[in-house]
N, C-alpha and C positions, 0 to 999 in steps of 0.2 A: 648430669649437669652439662649445660651447653658451654662451649669455649668462651663465648662472649660474656658469660656470667662470672668467669674466673677473674680474680684480682690480678692485675699485672705485677710481675716481680719488680720490686723497687731496685733501681739501678744506682749503684754507688759509683759516681763518675771518677772518683779518685783511684779506684782499683779495677772496676769492671772494664772500663774503656782501655786502660793501659794493658791489661791482660789480653784483651781481644786484639789490640794492635800488635803485641809481641807474638801472639799465636799465628798471625798471618804474615809476620815478618815486615811490617810497615814501620815499626818504631825506629826512629833515628838513633844512631850511635853518635858518640862524640870523642874527639881527641882531647885528653886532659894533659896539660903541660904542667910539670912539677918544678918547684924551686930547686936550685942546686947552688953550690959554692964556687963554681968555676966559669960559668958563662956570663959574659957582660950583658948589660941592658942593651947596648947597641947591637950585639950579635943576635940576641933573642929577637929583637925588633926586626932586624934584617931578615931572619929566617921566617918570621910570621908574615912579613910582606911578600917574600919570594915564594914560599911554599903553601901558605894558607890563604894567599891572596887578600890579606888585610890591607886597609889603607894605613897611613903612618899613625894616625891618631888611635885607631883601633888596636894596632900592634903595640903602641906605647902603653895604652890602658891595660891590655892583657899582661904585658911584662910587669907592670906595677902590681897587678893583682897576684901574679905568680910570686913575686918577691914578698909581698906583705901577707898574703893569705896562704901561701904554700902551694897553691894549685889554681888552675883556671881552665875552663872549657874554651878551646881556641878554634874549634871547627866542628860542625855537625853535618851529618849526612849518613849515607848507607856505609856498611862495612867495606864494601867494594870500592867506594870513593875514598874512604879515609885511610885504608891500609897502606897504599903507596906514599901518602903524605906523611903518615906516622913513621914509616920506615925511613924516609929521608931525614925527618927530624932526629930520629935516633942515630942515624949515620953521622949527622952533624954534631953529635955529642949532647943533644938535649935529652931530658928525661920526660918521656911521654908514653901514654898508653891509650888504647881505644876501650871505651866502656859503654 
């Protein structure tokens, strides 16, 4: 049987593409910020502006999402880019992780 006679493998873009990206290390990571009972909205907004480079509206929206949904993705990028930002957020008393 010749190669051009073979049926192409059906690609599931929901899984095959994501797996391929992760295998080559291209997939972005994200910082997830979690709700807590001790940081104020103003402090969270200030940190998002200062360390995640959000504008004031984006920071406020993220703060409300964290409060009402319990978590919010606040920054995307490579692990190398996100690690120092996440470390500073943790040092400031926020609850965050890279996933």
